[in-house]
VOGU-3710 file (C-alpha; in Angstrom, 3 decimals, decimal comma):
1> mkkilsllqp> 116,146/93,325/96,301  113,636/93,191/93,451  116,008/91,027/91,419  116,460/88,624/94,333  112,689/88,294/94,806  112,248/87,697/91,079  114,901/84,977/91,116  113,433/83,297/94,192  109,775/83,577/93,149  109,555/80,250/91,249
11> yvklkkkqve> 110,972/78,356/94,243  109,042/79,971/97,100  106,136/77,940/98,475  105,274/79,182/101,967  105,750/82,925/101,455  104,429/83,125/97,900  101,931/85,903/98,681  104,643/87,972/100,375  106,945/87,647/97,358  104,158/88,648/94,950
21> lgleifnkle> 103,225/91,612/97,132  106,880/92,638/97,453  107,331/92,607/93,685  104,150/94,640/93,245  105,454/97,210/95,738  108,826/97,447/93,976  107,104/97,942/90,614  104,917/100,712/92,012  107,912/102,388/93,694  109,641/102,632/90,329
31> nkksnkdfld> 106,638/104,477/88,882  105,825/106,663/91,916  105,010/110,184/90,799  102,841/111,724/93,517  101,904/111,582/97,184  98,816/109,564/96,206  101,038/106,965/94,529  103,149/106,835/97,690  100,060/106,385/99,881  98,876/103,567/97,613
41> icklvdkfkq> 102,241/101,893/98,190  101,832/102,408/101,948  98,508/100,561/101,784  100,224/97,642/100,062  102,910/97,595/102,753  100,143/97,485/105,359  98,900/94,279/103,709  102,067/92,611/104,977  100,631/93,074/108,464  97,875/90,653/107,515
51> lnyskkrtit> 100,371/88,164/106,073  103,046/88,520/108,771  102,557/89,224/112,430  104,875/92,009/113,621  104,775/93,703/117,011  107,610/96,109/116,159  106,103/97,814/113,096  104,972/101,323/114,005  104,870/103,225/110,698  101,635/102,479/108,856
61> ydtvikslpp> 99,532/104,096/106,124  97,733/106,129/108,806  101,054/107,368/110,232  102,278/108,438/106,803  99,075/110,207/105,782  99,145/112,251/108,988  102,711/113,390/108,292  102,112/114,519/104,690  101,119/118,100/103,946  97,537/118,574/102,706
//
């Protein structure tokens, strides 16, 4: 998926912010080492909510943080 986004990035006009955010998420996923790193990624995923309207999305940063052990 990351490769596809990278290939499409120069041609995307309307969803440019989504592509950039997606690539940032993929890069951070590759370097994820702790629960904090994972929660940081969850916050980035939540940014998609601001860029795209989705009624069906139920798992958010808040949902994930509640399910992780202290």
